[in-house]
C-alpha positions as a printed Julia matrix, in Angstrom:
66×3 Matrix{Float64}:
  0.0    0.0     0.0
  2.79   2.42    0.92
  4.76   1.49   -2.21
  1.76   2.17   -4.42
  1.14   5.53   -2.75
  4.81   6.43   -3.16
  4.68   5.47   -6.85
  1.6    7.61   -7.46
  3.17  10.59   -5.66
  6.36  10.2    -7.68
  4.38  10.04  -10.92
  2.42  13.19  -10.05
  5.61  15.07   -9.13
  7.27  13.93  -12.36
  4.37  15.25  -14.44
  4.38  18.51  -12.48
  8.08  19.16  -13.08
  7.88  18.01  -16.71
  5.1   20.57  -17.25
  6.85  23.31  -15.28
 10.09  22.86  -17.24
  8.48  21.7   -20.49
 10.52  24.0   -22.74
 13.79  22.89  -21.18
 12.72  19.27  -21.58
 11.79  19.84  -25.24
 15.09  21.64  -25.92
 17.04  18.83  -24.25
 15.22  16.21  -26.32
 15.45  18.1   -29.61
 19.11  18.89  -28.94
 19.91  15.28  -29.76
 20.15  14.83  -33.52
 18.74  11.29  -33.68
 15.82  12.14  -31.35
 15.05  15.2   -33.51
 14.99  13.03  -36.63
 12.68  10.5   -34.98
 10.38  13.28  -33.72
 10.14  14.92  -37.12
  9.5   11.63  -38.9
  6.72  10.79  -36.44
  5.2   14.29  -36.75
  5.27  14.1   -40.55
  3.16  10.93  -40.41
  0.3   12.93  -38.87
 -1.75  14.27  -41.82
 -2.76  17.58  -40.19
  0.84  18.51  -39.33
  2.22  17.28  -42.66
 -0.34  19.28  -44.66
  0.3   22.44  -42.68
  4.09  22.18  -43.01
  4.02  21.33  -46.7
  1.52  24.09  -47.5
  3.83  26.58  -45.78
  6.95  25.33  -47.53
  5.43  24.82  -50.98
  3.29  27.95  -51.39
  2.39  28.31  -55.1
  2.17  32.14  -55.11
  5.35  32.83  -53.23
  7.46  35.56  -54.89
 10.79  34.42  -56.27
 13.97  36.23  -55.28
 16.03  36.93  -58.39
């Protein structure tokens, strides 16, 4: 019973600190090249994200710099 209570408290504290320092956690994760590649490949498999990124990158009426 005590072990289960301790585990739940630890889990709640972990989520609290992960949320509080979420930008530091994201920067630490994305600072690793292979984790960044995995994250981008997973994100690009989500149709909503992929469509938004590709529509931004491949705009048909974008002016050309000559």
